[in-house]
C-alpha positions in Angstrom: -97.4 12.8 1.7 -97.1 16.8 0.6 -101.0 18.4 -0.2 -102.5 21.4 0.1 -106.0 21.0 2.5 -108.6 23.6 4.2 -109.6 22.4 7.2 -112.2 23.8 9.8 -109.9 23.9 12.8 -113.0 23.5 15.4 -114.7 21.0 13.5 -111.1 19.1 12.4 -109.0 16.5 14.4 -105.1 17.2 13.9 -102.2 15.9 15.5 -100.0 18.5 15.2 -101.2 22.2 14.1 -97.8 24.2 12.6 -98.4 28.1 12.6 -95.2 30.5 11.8 -94.9 33.5 14.1 -94.2 37.2 13.2 -92.1 39.5 15.6 -93.5 42.2 14.8 -96.3 41.9 12.9 -99.5 39.6 12.0 -99.1 37.5 9.4 -102.0 36.0 9.6 -106.1 36.4 9.1 -107.7 33.3 10.4 -109.5 35.0 13.4 -108.4 31.4 14.6 -105.2 31.3 13.9 -104.7 34.9 15.7 -106.1 34.5 19.2 -103.5 31.4 19.0 -100.8 33.4 18.1 -101.6 36.1 21.1 -101.7 33.6 23.2 -99.0 32.0 22.7 -97.0 35.5 22.7 -98.1 36.0 26.1 -95.1 33.9 27.1 -92.2 35.9 27.4 -89.6 33.6 26.3 -91.6 33.3 22.6 -92.0 36.2 20.7 -92.1 35.4 17.6 -88.0 35.6 17.1 -86.3 33.5 14.5 -85.5 30.9 16.4 -88.1 31.0 19.3 -90.5 27.9 19.2 -93.6 27.0 22.1 -95.7 24.4 22.3 -99.2 24.3 23.6 -101.9 21.0 24.2 -105.1 20.3 23.8 -105.9 24.0 23.0 -110.0 24.5 23.3 -109.8 26.5 21.2 -109.1 24.0 18.0 -109.3 19.9 17.6 -105.3 19.9 17.4 -103.7 17.5 20.3 -100.6 19.7 19.9 -100.7 23.7 18.5 -96.4 24.4 18.1 -95.7 27.9 17.1 -92.2 28.6 15.2 -91.1 32.2 14.8 -89.5 33.8 11.5 -88.2 37.6 12.8 -89.2 40.2 11.8 -91.1 40.9 8.9 -87.8 42.8 6.9 -85.8 39.4 7.4 -88.7 37.5 6.0 -88.2 35.9 2.0 -87.7 32.2 0.2 -85.6 31.4 2.3 -86.9 32.3 5.8 -89.9 30.4 4.9 -88.0 27.6 3.2 -85.6 27.0 6.2 -88.4 27.3 8.8 -90.8 24.7 7.7 -87.3 22.8 7.1 -86.4 23.2 10.7 -90.1 22.5 11.5 -90.9 19.0 9.7 -87.2 17.7 10.8 -88.2 18.9 14.8 -91.4 16.3 14.3 -89.0 14.0 12.7 -87.0 13.8 16.3 -90.5 14.0 18.1 -91.0 10.9 16.6 -94.6 12.5 15.2 -96.5 11.3 11.7 -99.1 13.8 11.0 -98.6 17.7 10.9 -100.7 20.6 9.4 -98.4 23.4 9.0 -100.5 27.0 8.9 -99.2 28.6 5.6 -99.5 32.7 5.8 -100.9 35.2 3.8 -99.0 36.0 1.2 -99.4 40.0 0.8 -98.7 40.5 4.8 -95.4 39.4 3.7 -94.4 41.0 1.3 -94.6 37.8 -1.5 -96.8 36.2 -4.4 -98.8 32.8 -2.9 -96.6 31.3 -5.8 -93.2 32.0 -4.5 -94.7 31.5 -0.7 -95.7 28.4 -1.2 -93.3 26.8 -3.4 -90.8 27.8 -0.5 -92.2 26.0 1.9 -93.5 22.9 0.0 -89.7 22.8 -0.9 -88.7 22.9 2.6 -91.5 20.7 4.0 -89.8 18.1 1.6 -86.8 18.5 1.1 -86.1 18.8 5.7 -88.1 15.6 5.2 -85.6 13.5 3.7 -83.6 11.0 6.0 -80.7 9.0 4.2 -80.0 6.1 6.4 -79.5 3.3 4.1 -76.3 1.4 5.4 -77.3 1.4 9.1 -78.9 -0.9 10.9 -80.4 0.8 13.3 -83.1 3.5 12.0 -83.1 5.7 14.9 -85.6 7.4 13.0 -88.6 7.9 10.1 -89.3 10.7 8.1 -93.2 12.6 8.8 -95.7 10.5 6.8 -98.4 13.3 6.4 -97.8 16.3 5.6 -101.1 19.2 4.8 -100.5 23.0 4.4 -103.3 25.0 5.5 -105.1 27.6 3.1 -108.3 28.7 1.9 -110.7 26.4 -0.2 -110.1 28.3 -3.2 -106.7 28.2 -3.1 -106.2 24.5 -2.6 -108.2 24.4 -6.7 -105.9 27.5 -7.8 -102.2 25.8 -6.8 -102.8 22.7 -6.8 -100.8 22.0 -9.6 -97.6 23.3 -8.1 -97.5 20.8 -5.6 -97.1 18.6 -7.9 -94.3 19.8 -9.4 -92.4 21.2 -6.4 -92.7 17.3 -5.5 -91.3 16.3 -8.8 -88.4 18.8 -8.6 -87.7 17.6 -4.8 -87.6 14.2 -5.5 -85.2 15.1 -8.3 -83.6 17.1 -5.4 -83.0 13.9 -3.1 -82.0 12.0 -5.5 -79.7 14.1 -6.4 -78.5 14.2 -2.5 -78.4 10.0 -2.3 -75.9 9.4 -5.2 -73.5 12.0 -4.0 -73.7 10.7 -0.3 -74.0 7.2 -1.5 -69.6 5.7 -0.8 -67.6 5.0 -3.8 -67.1 1.2 -3.1 -70.7 2.0 -4.5 -71.1 4.3 -7.4 -68.0 2.9 -9.5 -68.2 4.2 -12.7 -70.1 1.2 -14.6 -72.0 0.9 -12.3 -73.3 4.8 -11.3 -74.2 5.0 -14.9 -76.1 1.9 -14.5 -78.0 3.7 -12.2 -79.1 6.7 -14.0 -79.8 4.8 -17.4 -82.2 2.4 -15.0 -84.1 5.6 -13.6 -83.9 7.7 -17.0 -85.3 4.4 -19.1 -88.5 4.6 -16.9 -88.9 8.2 -17.6 -88.4 7.8 -21.5 -85.4 9.8 -21.8 -83.2 9.0 -24.6 -80.8 6.9 -23.1 -77.2 6.4 -24.9 -74.1 4.9 -22.9 -70.5 4.3 -24.8 -68.3 2.4 -22.5 -64.0 2.0 -23.0 -64.3 0.7 -26.1 -66.5 3.3 -28.0 -64.3 6.0 -25.8 -61.0 4.4 -26.8 -63.1 4.4 -30.9 -64.1 8.1 -31.0 -61.2 9.2 -29.6 -62.2 10.3 -26.4 -58.4 10.6 -25.2 -58.8 13.6 -22.2 -61.8 10.9 -20.6 -59.3 7.9 -20.9 -56.3 9.5 -19.3 -58.1 10.5 -16.4 -60.1 6.9 -15.8 -56.3 5.6 -16.8 -55.0 4.4 -13.0 -58.4 2.9 -12.1 -59.6 -0.8 -12.4 -63.1 0.0 -12.4 -64.1 1.3 -16.6 -65.3 4.7 -17.9 -68.1 5.5 -19.2 -69.9 8.5 -20.8 -73.5 8.8 -20.0 -76.0 10.7 -23.0 -79.6 11.7 -21.7 -82.1 13.4 -23.8 -85.3 14.5 -23.2 -86.9 15.2 -26.7 -90.0 17.0 -26.5 -92.2 17.5 -29.6 -91.8 20.1 -31.8 -89.4 21.4 -29.6 -86.6 23.7 -31.6 -84.6 24.7 -29.1 -81.8 22.8 -28.1 -80.1 22.7 -24.3 -77.2 20.8 -23.7 -76.3 20.1 -19.5 -72.7 18.5 -18.4 -72.4 16.8 -15.3 -68.4 16.1 -14.3 -68.6 12.3 -12.5 -65.4 11.8 -10.6 -66.7 8.5 -8.3 -64.1 9.8 -6.4 -61.4 11.3 -7.0 -57.6 10.9 -5.2 -55.7 12.8 -7.4 -54.4 10.5 -9.2 -50.5 10.5 -9.0 -50.6 13.8 -7.9 -52.4 11.9 -4.1 -54.5 14.4 -2.6 -53.5 14.9 1.6 -55.4 12.0 3.7 -57.6 14.6 5.4 -61.2 15.1 4.0 -60.0 12.8 1.1 -63.7 10.4 2.4 -65.7 13.6 0.8 -64.1 12.9 -2.5 -67.1 10.4 -3.0 -68.9 13.7 -4.0 -66.6 14.5 -7.0 -69.4 13.5 -9.3 -72.2 15.9 -7.2 -72.0 17.9 -11.3 -73.5 14.6 -13.0 -75.8 14.0 -10.3 -77.3 17.1 -10.5 -77.4 17.2 -14.5 -79.1 13.6 -14.2 -81.5 13.9 -11.7 -82.4 17.2 -13.4 -82.9 15.4 -16.9 -84.8 12.5 -15.1 -86.9 15.6 -13.6 -87.5 17.5 -16.7 -89.2 14.1 -18.4 -91.8 13.5 -15.0 -92.3 17.2 -15.8 -92.7 17.3 -19.8 -90.9 20.1 -20.3 -91.6 21.6 -23.6 -87.2 22.3 -24.0 -85.4 18.9 -25.6 -82.4 19.1 -22.9 -79.5 16.5 -23.4 -77.7 15.7 -20.5 -73.4 14.3 -21.2 -72.0 12.4 -18.1 -68.4 12.2 -18.1 -67.9 8.7 -15.8 -64.9 8.1 -14.3 -62.3 7.5 -11.1 -59.1 8.8 -11.1 -56.6 6.8 -8.9 -53.1 6.0 -9.3 -51.4 2.4 -10.7 -48.8 1.3 -12.2 -51.1 3.0 -15.5 -52.2 6.0 -14.6 -51.4 9.5 -16.5 -48.4 11.2 -15.2 -47.1 14.9 -14.9 -45.3 16.0 -18.1 -48.1 13.8 -20.2 -49.4 14.9 -23.4 -52.9 14.1 -24.7 -54.9 14.7 -27.4 -58.0 15.8 -26.8 -61.8 14.7 -28.5 -61.3 18.0 -30.0 -57.9 17.2 -31.4 -55.7 20.0 -29.0 -53.3 18.4 -27.1 -52.7 19.1 -23.6 -50.2 18.7 -21.2 -50.9 17.2 -17.6 -49.4 20.2 -15.4 -51.3 17.7 -12.6 -53.7 14.3 -12.3 -56.1 16.3 -9.7 -56.9 19.0 -12.3 -59.1 16.0 -13.7 -62.1 17.8 -13.9 -61.4 19.6 -16.8 -59.8 17.5 -18.7 -63.5 15.2 -18.5 -65.6 18.4 -18.8 -63.5 19.0 -22.1 -64.2 16.0 -23.7 -67.5 16.0 -22.8 -68.8 20.0 -23.6 -66.7 19.3 -27.4 -69.0 15.9 -28.3 -72.3 18.0 -26.6 -71.2 21.0 -29.6 -70.8 18.6 -32.3 -73.6 16.3 -31.8 -76.2 18.1 -30.7 -75.1 21.5 -31.8 -77.1 23.1 -28.6 -78.4 26.5 -28.8 -76.8 27.0 -25.0 -74.7 24.6 -23.3 -74.2 24.6 -19.5 -71.7 22.4 -17.5 -72.1 21.8 -13.8 -68.8 20.6 -11.7 -67.1 20.5 -8.3 -63.5 21.7 -10.3 -62.0 23.8 -7.9 -61.1 24.3 -4.3 -59.8 27.2 -5.4 -63.6 28.6 -6.1 -64.8 27.6 -2.6 -62.2 29.8 -1.5 -62.9 32.4 -2.9 -67.3 32.4 -2.3 -67.3 29.5 0.5 -69.0 26.5 0.9 -72.7 27.3 0.1 -72.2 30.3 -3.1 -71.7 28.2 -6.2 -69.3 30.1 -8.9 -70.3 30.9 -12.2 -68.7 32.1 -15.5 -70.1 32.7 -18.6 -68.9 35.6 -21.7 -73.1 35.7 -22.3 -74.4 38.7 -19.8 -77.8 38.0 -20.2 -77.8 33.2 -18.9 -75.1 34.8 -16.2 -77.6 36.9 -14.8 -80.4 34.6 -15.6 -78.2 31.8 -13.0 -78.2 33.8 -10.6 -81.6 34.9 -10.7 -82.2 31.0 -10.7 -79.4 31.1 -8.0 -81.5 33.5 -5.3 -85.4 32.2 -6.3 -83.8 28.7 -5.4 -81.3 29.9 -2.9 -78.7 27.8 -4.7 -76.5 31.0 -4.4 -74.2 31.5 -7.5 -71.7 34.2 -7.5 -69.8 35.4 -11.0 -66.5 35.6 -11.5 -65.1 37.2 -14.4 -63.2 35.7 -17.4 -60.6 37.8 -18.7 -58.7 37.6 -21.5 -55.1 37.8 -19.8 -55.2 35.4 -17.4 -54.7 32.5 -20.9 -51.4 33.3 -20.8 -51.1 30.9 -17.2 -52.5 27.9 -18.5 -50.2 28.0 -21.9 -47.2 24.6 -22.4 -44.0 24.7 -24.1 -45.0 21.2 -25.7 -48.9 21.4 -26.6 -51.2 23.8 -27.0 -52.1 23.5 -24.0 -51.5 22.4 -20.2 -54.4 21.4 -17.4 -52.9 23.3 -14.6 -52.1 26.8 -15.0 -48.7 28.7 -13.7 -50.0 29.8 -10.9 -51.4 29.6 -7.1 -53.6 32.6 -7.5 -57.4 32.7 -9.2 -57.9 29.0 -9.5 -61.5 29.0 -10.7 -60.6 31.9 -13.1 -57.9 29.8 -14.7 -60.0 26.4 -14.7 -63.2 27.6 -16.6 -60.9 29.9 -19.0 -60.1 26.2 -20.1 -63.5 25.1 -20.3 -63.7 28.0 -22.5 -61.1 26.6 -25.1 -63.0 24.4 -26.3 -67.3 25.5 -26.3 -66.3 28.0 -29.4 -69.2 29.8 -30.5 -71.3 28.1 -28.8 -73.5 30.3 -25.7 -71.7 28.8 -22.6 -71.8 28.7 -18.3 -69.6 27.3 -16.4 -71.1 26.5 -12.9 -68.7 25.5 -10.2 -70.2 23.5 -7.0 -67.1 22.6 -5.0 -68.1 24.8 -1.9 -72.0 24.0 -1.7 -73.0 20.6 -3.2 -71.5 18.9 -0.2 -72.5 19.9 3.6 -70.3 19.1 6.7 -73.6 19.7 9.2 -77.1 19.4 8.7 -79.0 22.6 7.6 -82.5 23.6 8.4 -84.0 21.4 5.0 -80.8 19.4 4.6 -78.9 16.4 5.9 -75.3 16.3 6.5 -73.8 14.8 3.2 -74.7 15.5 -0.3 -77.2 18.6 -0.6 -78.7 17.8 -4.5 -77.3 21.4 -5.2 -78.3 22.2 -8.7 -81.2 20.5 -9.2 -84.0 23.3 -8.4 -81.7 25.3 -10.1 -81.3 24.1 -13.5 -85.2 23.2 -13.3 -85.8 27.0 -12.6 -83.3 27.9 -14.9 -84.8 25.5 -18.0 -87.8 28.0 -18.0 -86.1 31.7 -18.5 -83.5 30.0 -21.4 
């Protein structure tokens, strides 16, 4: 669907040619494209500004039915995300116009102060992700994705960067898989069903799969997971995925929160916005999709994905505020609030992962706290780690992929806030402030000496409005980030 292609624009017929235009500099060296840009800029309504767009039809210079010029803005503002967003926006516009084929001209990387690999990666991602439509539950399919997207490059670049195209395609497939899991309504992804969906796709990629059902979770004393799941008729699962390439000595464990619907339990959430709680399994979706992607890419790292999957519901069997539970680790926890359930399932999964696999690095990803959204907004994830290098690597991968992360502190004295008079710990802080920090510190009580990071994706995991290369709903946040990060660990 997406390929790099070298084309003689004077000879070869093209249905739609898209040319990105910089406002204040020339970013191409092809004489034909440069002449077309000069023609476009003669119109007052098109200067190459960020939101500018103009379309010409049946131009004499090229054999293209239409040439669409899209503005990039000033050179100093052009970066990976600008190229990713511009390409995604262009593809979305083609979808609305019901056009099926497009050739997108790639600027000269040096002219926009980028490496060719970074430029192509960003543009390919924008196109692929922008071409995704989630309409599974609509009888009337108003739009269809663009069938064929080619990128115009020089002949030697088609060979040189051919593998990059395949890698980006695979990673974006994983991102879209996570998006669709998150956007899916909770009645279609109760824990048993969500687990089956993950297992079916994981087995296709020859991942080692282990599923612990309710009976095994009880026998192995996953007390925190069982406490969260107690109120639901849907039984809990814990899915373990393993990518075990030959000769790999390093083990990285990824833990993803998988609450397929979060009502809040006995501490019931307000009704406003509760329908979005179908997205409370975004961490598990991202981790599962990352493992499947790592297998497709034949990654050289040993990666373990641990996915505790539950539904948090109120009923006569549900855990109550004030209950004391015993975790897999052996520590006891007083339930201060049943809506602080994500940290409970995560601590059992973290403890199990460390005990069984002894990973060199463990990273958990979760839609954990509204407090993190208050602190950082809806587009930036909170990152917590005692390891400076690990935190820096996560933030760098966030910059590369525009799945942005911001490091928040783990202050020792804040641990006083989740002490309990009756148990080892309370799952709820004694203050309403600093909730993202205290939640991360609560998790840290179970990581022992393992190199660990926690990524709170409560903000960016779900979008209420569409953006340049993502529709409303699940964003797939974390898949591209983790795939980039695995290369650094």
